[in-house]
C-alpha positions as CSV (number, residue, x, y, z in Angstrom):
1,M,57.8,-196.4,85.2
2,S,56.8,-199.9,86.1
3,R,53.7,-201.4,84.6
4,R,51.2,-202.5,87.2
5,T,49.0,-205.6,86.7
6,W,46.2,-204.3,88.9
7,H,45.0,-200.8,89.3
8,T,42.9,-198.9,91.9
9,T,40.5,-196.3,90.5
10,A,43.1,-193.6,91.2
11,T,46.0,-195.4,89.4
12,A,43.6,-196.5,86.6
13,A,42.7,-192.9,86.1
14,E,46.4,-191.9,86.0
15,H,47.1,-194.7,83.5
16,S,44.1,-193.9,81.2
17,G,44.0,-190.2,81.4
18,Y,40.4,-190.2,82.7
19,H,39.2,-188.8,86.0
20,A,38.9,-191.3,88.8
21,D,35.2,-190.6,89.0
22,T,34.8,-191.5,85.4
23,V,36.6,-194.8,86.0
24,R,34.5,-195.6,89.0
25,K,31.2,-194.8,87.2
26,A,32.3,-197.0,84.2
27,L,33.0,-199.9,86.7
28,E,29.7,-199.4,88.5
29,A,27.8,-199.3,85.2
30,G,29.5,-202.4,83.9
31,E,31.1,-200.6,81.0
32,M,34.5,-201.7,82.3
33,H,35.3,-205.0,84.0
34,G,36.7,-204.8,87.5
35,T,36.4,-206.6,90.9
36,Q,35.6,-205.8,94.5
37,R,36.4,-208.0,97.4
38,V,33.1,-206.9,99.1
39,P,30.1,-205.1,97.7
40,G,30.8,-201.3,98.0
41,G,34.5,-201.9,98.6
42,R,37.5,-200.6,96.6
43,W,37.6,-201.4,92.9
44,R,40.5,-203.3,91.4
45,V,41.0,-203.2,87.6
46,H,43.3,-205.4,85.6
47,V,45.5,-203.5,83.2
48,D,44.1,-205.6,80.3
49,C,40.6,-204.6,81.2
50,L,41.6,-201.0,81.5
51,D,43.4,-201.0,78.2
52,A,40.4,-202.6,76.5
53,W,38.0,-200.0,77.9
54,T,40.2,-197.1,76.8
55,G,40.4,-198.7,73.3
56,G,36.6,-199.0,73.1
57,Q,36.6,-202.8,73.5
58,K,35.4,-205.3,76.1
59,C,38.1,-207.4,77.9
60,P,37.9,-211.1,77.1
61,H,37.3,-212.3,80.6
62,G,34.8,-209.6,81.4
63,L,32.4,-210.5,78.6
64,G,28.9,-211.4,79.6
65,K,29.4,-210.4,83.3
66,K,26.9,-207.9,84.7
67,P,27.7,-205.6,87.7
68,A,26.2,-206.5,91.0
69,K,22.9,-204.6,91.6
70,K,22.7,-202.4,94.6
71,S,20.1,-203.5,97.0
72,A,17.3,-201.0,97.7
73,A,17.7,-199.5,101.2
């Protein structure tokens, strides 16, 4: 099995053993560091960030970053 550098929520769930919804909710809440190309787009999670989250730690490059707030519609 090859080790991916970047994960989607689905492959992050497979790698971590959590459900994809749990991964997505952690990203949206800012509990796990991830990126989106556009607001509301697909999440991408670096394997180091995912491993830190599953180990109960913050990834070094995600410290101090807050998730983007959703605008009120």
